[in-house]
N, C-alpha and C positions, 0 to 999 in steps of 0.2 A: 251567471247572470249580471246584468248591469247593476252597479252600485248607485244609491240615491244619497244626495246630501240635502236635507231640509234645512233651509235658511230662514230665521224668523227676526225680522227687525224688531226692536224692543226699546221701550222706554216707559216707565211709570203706569204699566198695566198690570199690577201684581194680581188683582182679582182674576183677570182673565188668564194669566200664567198658570195660576194655580188650577184652573180647570183644564188648560189646553195641554198640559204635560201628562197627567195620567190618561186623559182621554186618547191622544195620539198614540201613546205606548200600547193602550189596550187595542186599538184599531189596528195596528201593525202587528199584533201578536194574534188577533183573531179574525180579520178580514179574509174572505175567501180568496180574493184576487191578489191582495197585496201583502199577505202575511209571509211570504217567501222573500220579499225583496230585502237585499242587503242594504240597510239604511243607517245613517247618522243624523243627528240634530245638533244644529249651531243656533243658539239664541244669541243675536247679536245686539248688545246693549250699548246705547250711546251714552256716554257721560253726559252729567247736567253741564249747562253753558250755553252753547249755541242752540239755535231752534233744530228740531227734529229733521233728519235726512233720511228718509226711507230708502232712497235709490242707493245712496253711499253705502248704507248698512248692508244692503243686499249683495252689493258688489264686493264688500269685505268679506262676507259669509262665503260667497264663491271662491274667492281667493284662498281663504283658509282651509276650505273643503275640497279644493279641486284635485288635489293629489290623491285623495282617498275616494273618489267617486267618478263616475261617468256622465251623469245628468243631475240636475238641480231642481229642487222645489221651492219656490220663492213664496213663503207661506205667512199670511197674516196671523196674529196671535187670536183674533176673534173669529176664526171660522174652525168648527169642528167637523170632521168628516163623518157622515151617517153612512153613505154609498158614494164610492168614488173609485177612481181608477189612476193610481200613481206609476203605472208601469211605464216603461222607457219611451221617450219620444225623442226626435230630433228637433223638428221646428217648435217655436214657441207655442205652448197648448195650455190655455186655461181650462181648468177642471171643475170648476164651480158654475152652477146653473141654478139649481133650486136652493132657496135661502138666500140668495143675493138681489133678487128682483125688486125688492121693495124694503127700504129702511127707514126708520125714524130719523129726523135730524138730530133730536134729543130724546131720548127714552123717556115715554110717558107723556109726550107732547103729539099732537094729532098729525102735525104736517109730516108728510114722507117723501122719500126720493124714489123714484121709479127708474130702473136701469134699463137701457136698450142692451139686453143681454148678447146679441149678436156682435156687439161692439165692447163688450166688457172684458178687460184684460186685468182685473185685479184680484184680489184675495189670495188665490192660489194658481200659480201658473209652473208650468214644467218647462224645461229647455234642455237640450244636450249641452255639455260643457263645451263642446268644440264649436257649436254655432253661437252660444252666448258670448264666447271669446272673439267670434268672427264679427259679431256687430259693437263691439266695444262694450258690452253690458248696459247697464242703467246709467242714465244722465246723473251726475252728482250735483247738478245745478238747481234742482227744485227743493228748495228749504221751506219747512213749516207744513205746507200741504201742497200737493202738486200732482199733475198728470204723468208722473214717471212711468207709469204702467203702460198708458197710451203711447208715450214716447218710444218705449221699447218695442212695442209692436209695429211702429212705423219704422224703427231700425231694422227689423227683419225684413219688411215689405221693400225697403229701399235696397236690400240686397236680394231682391226676387225670391224671398224665401215666405211662402204663404203659412199664415198661422193655422194651427190645427184647433180642435174644441172638443172637449169632452163634457157631458152633461151631468156632473155629480152633484149629489144632495149633500148639503152642509147646514149645521146649526150655527147660526150666527149669535155671537154674544153682543149684546147692544151696547152702544157708547155714543158720545156726542160726534156729531160729523163736523170736523174743523173746516170742511169746505164751503159751508153753507151756513146762513144765519136763519133764525127761526121764521122771518118774514119770506123766506125762498129766494133771498138774495144772496149772491156769492159772498163770502168772506173777503176782505181786502187782500189777504194773501193768496187766496184763490184766484182772485182777479189778476194779480201781478203775475202768477205762474202761468196762468192760461195765456196771458199776452206773450210770455217767453216762449211757451210752445208753438203759438201761432207764427211768431216771427221766426222760429226756427224751422217750421215745416210748411208755413203757408204758401211759400213760392212754389210748391210742387215738386221739390227736388230736395235731395239729401242735404243737411247743412255740412259746411266744410270745417268747422272747428271740431277739435278734439275735446271729448266730455265724456268720460266714462272710465272703464278700466285702466285705460291709458293715462288718465290724470288722476287717479286715486291717490289720496294721501292720508295716511292713518297712523296710529301706533296702537298696539295691544296692552292695555293696563293691567288686565286680569284675565286668567282662565280658571275655571272652576268646574269640575264635572257635577251633573245633577243625579245625586243617588236615587236609586229604585229601590223602595223597601220591600217590594215583593216581586221579583222580576219574572215575567213569563217568557220574554225573549231578550237575549242580550243585545245592546246596542250602545254606541257612544253618545251621550248627551252632555252638551257643554253650554256655559253661559260665558260668553267672551265679552268684556268691557272694553270699549274702544274710544280713543280720542280723535276726532276728525280734524286733521290738519290743512283745512280749506275753510274758506269764509263765504258768507252770503252776500248777496249784493245789497246796496245800501237801500234800495227800494224794497227789497224782500223784508228787511230788519224794521223799516218804517210801516211797512203793512201789517207785520205781525203784532207790533205794539200799538197799532191804530185802533183796534176793535177786539177786545177780548171775546172769545168763544163762550156762549152760556152753557153753564154746566147742568148736568142732570142732578136731581134731587137725592135719588138712590146712592148709597155708598159704594155699591160694588160695580156700578157702570154697566149692569146687565138689564 
């Protein structure tokens, strides 16, 4: 049976992680479809300092888990599977549908974002290790908040590999959306990274610069296992703290400092 590597990019979401770990462990022990899949989980934690880089952290998790897996699930910490299908795929395949259609910009506030789910490539996506490496993985160039998931979909399509789609049901853990302000206007970093994406893909052809697994630069600072107090099913769970040896662009740093994202009033971010 094909082996699954679950990669979770992470920083400063302790309340979400406390819910995610036991939920996913129980899911893979009890789900009718996925309980037989050999799996491991790597929580890739970015050290403090640089802006968060979700794409680079996903690339790191892929590199660290590739030897022990056949395919990878790139999994946000704030989506808990209720019914889903994590079985093997070749092409890029999002498996979240129900639970991601509508999200508040800030929990407790009325304004929401509505997704076009046919074009949604976030939250939880699967890909075979072979094809993910073929497209050079995620871009490392979107710092703070960015369309790294849509960029990855374009990488597959540029190689003439059509994405798949599975309509799974997930429970979302609510949090502040760093791509939008409460007035519905994109945040400065969202605008900068959207412009980067459009410059890269707007010409209708694949970009020529290398940006992905081939340019990834990092070091592992610490690896520690996540103990299971009542194991139902053995699996490797690790938190890996990493340092990114890459730098954001000046305009990205300026955009991140320009307008702080409004914070939710609740303490747990849910």
